[in-house]
C-alpha positions as CSV (number, residue, x, y, z in Angstrom):
1,M,-48.7,-40.5,-47.3
2,R,-45.4,-41.9,-48.7
3,F,-45.1,-44.1,-51.8
4,V,-42.2,-46.4,-52.4
5,V,-39.9,-46.0,-55.6
6,G,-38.4,-49.1,-56.6
7,S,-35.5,-49.8,-59.7
8,V,-35.2,-53.4,-58.8
9,A,-36.3,-56.3,-60.7
10,F,-39.2,-57.2,-61.0
11,A,-39.5,-60.6,-59.3
12,A,-37.5,-58.8,-56.3
13,A,-40.4,-56.0,-56.3
14,L,-43.0,-58.4,-56.3
15,F,-41.8,-60.2,-53.2
16,G,-40.6,-57.7,-51.0
17,A,-36.9,-57.4,-51.6
18,S,-35.8,-53.9,-50.8
19,C,-33.5,-51.6,-53.2
20,G,-32.1,-48.5,-51.5
21,G,-35.9,-47.6,-50.9
22,D,-37.3,-46.8,-47.2
23,E,-40.7,-48.9,-48.2
24,T,-43.6,-48.2,-45.7
25,T,-47.2,-49.5,-45.4
26,E,-49.3,-47.2,-43.2
27,T,-50.9,-48.7,-39.9
28,P,-53.8,-51.0,-40.5
29,I,-56.9,-49.3,-39.9
30,A,-58.0,-49.0,-36.2
31,G,-61.2,-49.3,-35.4
32,C,-62.5,-51.1,-38.3
33,T,-65.4,-53.4,-38.0
34,L,-66.5,-54.0,-41.5
35,A,-67.8,-58.0,-41.9
36,P,-66.1,-60.0,-44.1
37,L,-66.7,-60.0,-47.7
38,G,-68.1,-63.1,-49.7
39,D,-66.9,-66.1,-48.3
40,L,-64.3,-66.5,-46.7
41,A,-64.0,-70.3,-47.6
42,K,-63.1,-69.3,-51.4
43,P,-60.5,-67.6,-52.8
44,I,-60.5,-63.7,-53.6
45,E,-61.6,-62.9,-56.5
46,M,-61.0,-59.5,-57.4
47,E,-61.6,-56.7,-60.7
48,L,-58.9,-54.2,-61.2
49,V,-59.8,-50.6,-60.9
50,Y,-58.4,-46.9,-61.3
51,L,-59.3,-43.6,-60.5
52,D,-60.2,-41.2,-63.7
53,T,-59.0,-37.5,-64.1
54,A,-62.2,-36.8,-62.0
55,K,-61.4,-39.3,-59.2
56,K,-64.1,-41.5,-59.9
57,I,-63.7,-45.5,-60.3
58,Q,-63.5,-47.1,-63.5
59,P,-63.1,-50.4,-64.3
60,L,-59.2,-51.4,-65.9
61,Q,-58.9,-53.9,-68.7
62,D,-56.5,-55.4,-70.3
63,G,-54.8,-53.2,-72.8
64,G,-56.5,-50.0,-71.8
65,A,-55.8,-46.6,-71.1
66,L,-54.4,-45.7,-67.6
67,P,-54.3,-42.0,-67.3
68,M,-51.4,-40.4,-65.2
69,I,-52.2,-37.9,-62.5
70,V,-50.9,-35.2,-60.5
71,P,-51.1,-36.1,-56.9
72,P,-50.5,-34.0,-53.7
73,Q,-46.6,-35.6,-53.4
74,G,-45.9,-34.1,-56.9
75,G,-44.7,-35.8,-60.1
76,W,-47.1,-38.3,-62.0
77,V,-48.5,-41.4,-60.7
78,V,-51.7,-43.9,-61.3
79,F,-54.2,-44.7,-59.2
80,V,-55.2,-48.5,-59.2
81,G,-56.7,-50.4,-57.2
82,A,-59.2,-53.0,-57.2
83,R,-62.9,-54.4,-56.1
84,A,-62.4,-57.7,-53.8
85,T,-64.9,-60.4,-52.6
86,N,-64.0,-63.2,-50.2
87,L,-61.5,-61.9,-47.9
88,E,-61.3,-59.5,-44.5
89,P,-62.1,-55.6,-45.7
90,C,-59.8,-54.3,-42.7
91,G,-56.4,-53.9,-42.8
92,V,-55.7,-55.0,-46.2
93,T,-52.4,-53.9,-47.9
94,V,-52.7,-53.6,-51.5
95,K,-49.4,-53.3,-53.4
96,G,-49.1,-51.9,-57.4
97,V,-46.0,-52.5,-59.6
98,L,-45.5,-51.4,-63.1
99,R,-42.7,-52.8,-64.9
100,D,-41.2,-52.0,-68.3
101,A,-40.7,-55.1,-70.2
102,N,-37.7,-54.0,-72.1
103,N,-35.2,-53.2,-69.2
104,Q,-37.4,-54.8,-66.4
105,Q,-37.3,-51.7,-64.4
106,V,-40.2,-51.2,-62.1
107,R,-42.0,-48.9,-59.9
108,V,-43.9,-49.6,-56.9
109,D,-46.9,-47.9,-54.6
110,E,-47.6,-50.4,-50.7
111,R,-50.1,-49.3,-48.6
112,T,-52.7,-50.5,-46.3
113,T,-55.7,-49.2,-46.7
114,K,-59.0,-51.0,-46.5
115,L,-62.1,-51.8,-48.6
116,V,-65.7,-50.4,-48.3
117,P,-68.6,-52.9,-49.0
118,T,-70.6,-52.2,-52.5
119,G,-73.9,-54.0,-50.9
120,D,-73.5,-57.1,-53.0
121,G,-70.6,-58.7,-51.2
122,W,-68.0,-57.1,-52.8
123,G,-66.0,-54.4,-51.3
124,G,-63.4,-51.9,-53.1
125,P,-62.0,-48.4,-53.2
126,V,-63.9,-45.2,-52.7
127,D,-64.7,-42.6,-55.2
128,E,-62.1,-39.3,-54.4
129,D,-59.9,-41.2,-52.0
130,I,-56.2,-42.2,-53.4
131,S,-55.5,-43.2,-50.1
132,T,-57.7,-46.4,-50.9
133,V,-55.5,-47.6,-54.0
134,A,-51.9,-47.6,-54.9
135,N,-50.6,-44.5,-56.4
136,V,-47.6,-45.8,-58.5
137,P,-45.3,-43.1,-59.2
138,T,-44.8,-43.0,-63.3
139,C,-42.9,-39.4,-63.9
140,P,-40.5,-37.8,-64.0
141,N,-39.4,-40.6,-66.0
142,Q,-35.8,-41.6,-65.0
143,W,-36.6,-45.4,-65.2
144,A,-38.6,-46.4,-68.7
145,S,-36.6,-47.2,-71.6
146,Q,-39.2,-45.4,-73.8
147,A,-41.3,-42.1,-73.7
148,I,-43.8,-43.3,-71.4
149,P,-47.0,-42.2,-72.9
150,G,-48.5,-45.0,-75.1
151,L,-45.6,-47.7,-73.9
152,P,-47.5,-50.7,-72.7
153,I,-46.3,-51.4,-69.5
154,E,-47.3,-54.2,-67.4
155,L,-49.4,-53.6,-64.0
156,T,-49.3,-56.4,-61.4
157,Y,-51.7,-55.4,-58.6
158,S,-51.7,-57.8,-55.6
159,I,-53.9,-57.6,-52.8
160,T,-53.9,-59.7,-49.2
161,D,-56.0,-59.3,-46.2
162,R,-55.2,-59.6,-42.7
163,D,-55.7,-62.7,-42.3
164,G,-52.8,-63.7,-45.0
165,R,-55.7,-64.3,-48.0
166,T,-54.0,-63.1,-51.1
167,A,-54.1,-62.7,-54.6
168,S,-52.5,-61.2,-57.5
169,K,-53.3,-60.3,-60.9
170,S,-51.3,-58.9,-64.0
171,I,-52.1,-57.0,-67.1
172,N,-51.2,-54.3,-69.9
173,V,-51.8,-50.6,-69.3
174,I,-51.5,-47.8,-71.9
175,P,-50.2,-44.4,-69.7
176,E,-51.5,-41.2,-70.3
177,C,-51.6,-37.9,-70.2
178,A,-54.9,-37.3,-69.7
179,E,-55.1,-33.8,-67.6
180,P,-54.9,-30.8,-70.3
181,P,-53.9,-28.4,-68.1
182,F,-50.7,-30.4,-67.0
183,K,-50.3,-32.0,-70.6
184,N,-47.4,-30.5,-72.0
185,A,-45.7,-31.1,-68.8
186,C,-46.5,-34.5,-68.7
187,L,-45.3,-34.9,-72.1
188,C,-41.7,-33.1,-71.1
189,Q,-41.4,-34.9,-67.7
190,C,-42.4,-38.5,-68.9
191,K,-40.3,-38.2,-72.4
192,K,-37.2,-40.6,-72.8
193,D,-34.0,-39.9,-70.2
194,Y,-35.9,-36.7,-68.5
195,V,-33.3,-35.1,-66.4
196,L,-34.2,-34.0,-63.1
197,G,-34.8,-30.0,-62.8
198,E,-35.2,-30.0,-66.7
199,S,-37.1,-26.8,-67.9
200,C,-40.7,-28.0,-69.4
201,L,-41.0,-24.4,-70.1
202,A,-40.6,-23.9,-73.3
203,Q,-42.3,-27.7,-74.2
């Protein structure tokens, strides 16, 4: 799984403009035969969610805390996704964008996944499966205007099904260093003007 790190104007990130990154998405899910969710004649509805430190799905509210977690690829990310209806659940493209309103810098993750039906006409990501959510990188912090923990950051999450139906939602989130074993390293690498390779052992 590769993720995209962008440091571009927000509008460019949302509309897919490249700025020195190798932006890729996964191949659509082969053999996925899930039935459509909801009513395809209606606009997509979605509710934002995230994975907590136990990798469990939780609702994400405007202004709410969002845990930064150490992923397999290293550094820190936020795992954000959505429950949605009125779309095709297979081969869904999801995109998460974090933007610092002070300097317009962004971080981006885009991937292709599927929404697993939840039995109520909706579908969404799966507990403990980080491939079903956007893994948006936050730290090491070489982009934000301030230390990231506690800094209000705009999150825009968009979803597009294989037939081109699309929806997007923007809220403010408060990233936090939420994993106790890594908290000191997180605070160090997420501080303002962190220098790549700087030791955090004494933090």
